C-alpha positions in Angstrom: -45.7 37.5 144.5 -42.0 36.9 144.3 -41.8 34.4 146.2 -44.4 32.0 145.0 -42.2 32.9 141.7 -39.1 31.8 143.7 -40.9 28.3 144.7 -41.9 27.8 141.2 -38.4 27.9 139.6 -37.1 26.2 143.4 -39.8 23.0 142.2 -38.4 22.7 138.4 -35.0 23.3 139.2 -35.4 19.7 141.8 -37.0 17.9 139.2 -33.8 18.5 136.7 -32.3 14.9 136.4 -29.1 14.4 133.9 -30.4 11.3 132.6 -33.2 13.5 130.4 -30.1 15.2 129.0 -27.8 12.4 127.9 -28.6 11.7 124.2 -28.2 15.1 123.6 -25.0 15.5 126.0 -23.1 12.4 124.7 -22.9 13.4 120.9 -22.1 17.1 121.9 -18.9 15.7 124.0 -17.9 13.3 121.4 -17.6 15.8 118.7 -15.8 18.2 121.4 -13.5 15.7 122.5 -12.6 14.5 118.9 -12.6 18.1 117.0 -10.1 19.0 120.4 -8.1 15.7 119.6 -8.2 16.3 115.3 -6.9 19.7 115.9 -4.4 18.5 118.5 -2.9 16.0 116.9 -2.4 18.6 113.5 -1.4 20.9 115.5 2.2 19.3 116.5 2.5 17.8 113.5 2.6 21.0 111.8 5.1 23.9 112.2 3.4 26.9 109.6 0.2 28.3 110.3 -2.1 30.8 108.3 -2.3 32.9 111.5 -0.6 32.8 114.8 1.6 30.2 116.2 1.6 26.7 117.8 1.1 27.6 120.9 -1.8 29.8 120.1 -3.5 27.8 118.7 -3.2 25.1 121.5 -4.8 27.2 124.0 -7.8 28.2 121.7 -8.0 24.5 121.2 -8.5 23.6 125.1 -10.1 26.6 126.1 -12.7 27.1 123.7 -14.0 23.6 123.1 -15.8 23.0 120.0 -15.6 26.7 118.8 -11.2 27.1 119.1 -10.9 23.8 117.1 -13.1 24.7 114.4 -11.6 27.9 114.4 -7.9 26.4 114.0 -9.7 24.5 111.3 -10.9 27.3 109.1 -8.3 30.4 110.1 -4.8 28.6 111.3 -4.8 25.3 109.4 -2.2 25.9 106.4 -3.5 23.8 103.3 -1.1 20.9 102.9 
């Protein structure tokens, strides 16, 4: 029984093709890089933040793909 489930799972994994998911992945990748670019440009242009410092926000924005820049916009970006 366990062997049968493993074989079924292996067969399903072999059917996976990246082309099937490209229409979903391309917009997500563009959003991710757009948010990261916006956050990094803003971080490098400004010296004052609501919380943290420049190094912390650069690391957070680069390491946590979509969440990092959103966290910076909500928690770190000082009102102009």
